[in-house]
C-alpha positions in Angstrom: 118.2 101.7 87.6 115.7 99.2 89.0 115.8 98.7 92.8 116.5 95.2 94.0 113.7 93.7 96.1 114.2 91.1 98.8 111.8 88.2 99.4 110.5 90.1 102.4 109.6 93.1 100.2 107.8 90.8 97.7 105.8 89.3 100.6 104.9 92.8 101.8 103.9 93.8 98.2 101.6 90.7 98.0 100.0 91.6 101.4 99.6 95.2 100.2 97.8 93.9 97.0 95.6 91.8 99.2 94.8 94.7 101.5 94.1 96.9 98.5 91.7 94.3 97.0 89.9 94.0 100.3 89.6 97.8 100.6 88.1 98.0 97.2 85.6 95.2 98.1 84.7 97.4 101.1 83.9 100.3 98.8 87.2 102.2 99.5 89.0 103.6 96.5 92.8 103.1 96.8 95.1 105.1 94.5 98.9 104.6 94.4 100.5 107.8 93.0 103.8 109.4 93.0 103.0 112.3 95.2 104.7 115.6 94.3 107.3 117.2 96.5 108.1 120.8 95.9 109.4 123.8 97.8 106.7 125.2 100.1 104.4 122.2 100.4 104.5 118.5 101.3 101.8 116.1 100.1 101.3 113.1 102.3 99.6 109.7 101.9 96.3 109.2 103.8 92.6 108.8 103.7 89.9 111.3 102.7 86.3 111.5 101.6 85.4 112.7 98.1 81.7 113.2 97.3 80.8 110.8 100.1 83.2 108.0 99.1 86.2 107.0 101.1 89.6 107.3 99.3 93.1 106.3 100.4 95.9 107.9 98.5 99.2 106.1 98.8 102.6 107.5 97.8 104.0 104.7 95.6 107.5 105.8 96.3 107.2 104.8 100.0 108.8 101.5 101.1 106.6 98.5 100.9 106.2 98.2 104.7 105.2 101.9 105.0 102.5 101.5 102.3 101.2 98.3 104.0 101.0 100.0 107.4 99.3 103.1 106.0 96.6 101.1 104.2 96.1 98.8 107.2 95.6 101.8 109.5 93.1 103.4 107.1 91.2 100.1 106.8 91.2 99.5 110.6 89.3 102.9 110.9 86.9 102.2 108.1 85.9 98.5 108.3 82.9 97.6 110.3 82.5 94.4 112.3 80.0 92.9 109.8 82.6 92.3 107.1 84.4 88.9 106.7 88.1 89.7 106.9 90.2 87.2 105.0 92.4 85.1 107.4 95.6 86.3 105.8 94.7 89.9 106.6 93.3 89.5 110.1 96.7 90.1 111.9 96.8 93.5 110.2 93.3 94.5 110.9 
């Protein structure tokens, strides 16, 4: 059954897409995956470096606000001051 989304969730989804696009412009690979959960281990969303390239793996089952906060936090750590941050994203970064 599909989950109902509120206008607030849609706004957060749009912001997440904008952040994701900006991250990719900055050379950061963003992947949204359903992360496995099994007995004995827990996989979490977050950033990593693979072969010298920054990646952010986001659990797509997280609520929109959590995904937005996670990606904003990772970008805040990675974006240098020389990049032009779009006005709509400046409050998050």
